[in-house]
C-alpha positions as CSV (number, residue, x, y, z in Angstrom):
1,X,41.1,-43.8,-58.9
2,X,38.2,-44.7,-61.4
3,X,34.7,-44.2,-60.4
4,X,32.5,-47.0,-60.8
5,X,29.7,-44.8,-62.5
6,X,30.2,-41.8,-64.5
7,X,29.1,-38.6,-62.7
8,X,26.8,-37.5,-65.3
9,X,24.9,-40.5,-66.4
10,X,21.0,-40.2,-67.2
11,X,19.8,-42.0,-63.9
12,X,22.1,-40.0,-61.9
13,X,20.6,-36.5,-63.6
14,X,17.0,-37.9,-62.9
15,X,17.8,-38.7,-59.4
16,X,19.1,-35.3,-58.8
17,X,16.1,-33.9,-60.4
18,X,13.7,-35.5,-58.1
19,X,15.7,-34.6,-55.2
20,X,15.6,-30.9,-56.0
21,X,12.0,-31.1,-56.8
22,X,11.5,-32.4,-53.4
23,X,13.4,-29.6,-51.7
24,X,11.7,-26.8,-54.0
25,X,8.5,-28.3,-52.9
26,X,9.2,-28.2,-49.3
27,X,10.8,-24.7,-49.4
28,X,7.9,-23.2,-51.6
29,X,5.1,-24.9,-50.1
30,X,6.6,-24.1,-46.3
31,X,7.1,-20.6,-46.8
32,X,3.5,-20.4,-48.1
33,X,2.0,-22.1,-45.6
34,X,4.1,-19.9,-42.8
35,X,2.5,-16.7,-44.7
36,X,-1.3,-18.4,-44.6
37,X,-1.7,-19.0,-48.1
38,X,-4.5,-21.5,-49.1
39,X,-3.7,-24.9,-50.0
40,X,-4.1,-24.3,-53.8
41,X,-1.5,-21.2,-53.4
42,X,0.7,-23.7,-51.2
43,X,1.1,-26.2,-54.1
44,X,1.5,-23.9,-57.0
45,X,4.1,-21.7,-55.3
46,X,5.8,-25.4,-54.2
47,X,5.7,-26.4,-57.9
48,X,7.0,-22.8,-59.0
49,X,10.1,-22.8,-56.9
50,X,10.6,-26.7,-57.8
51,X,10.7,-25.6,-61.4
52,X,13.0,-22.7,-61.0
53,X,15.4,-25.0,-58.9
54,X,15.4,-27.6,-61.5
55,X,15.2,-25.9,-64.7
56,X,17.2,-22.5,-63.4
57,X,19.9,-24.1,-61.0
58,X,20.6,-27.5,-62.9
59,X,20.8,-26.0,-66.2
60,X,23.7,-23.9,-66.1
61,X,26.2,-26.1,-66.8
């Protein structure tokens, strides 16, 4: 069987990156919140974890 859409199309990569960015923000921000960080540090840790997930894990192929 052939698929209707290729797995590695640019739109698919964009949507995967957006999904992993949301997961990274949730994980990083949630852990920082549980540790009692300030709002600025919660946002910064969320951005850092999202960047690590998107650029670190997705770029390994």
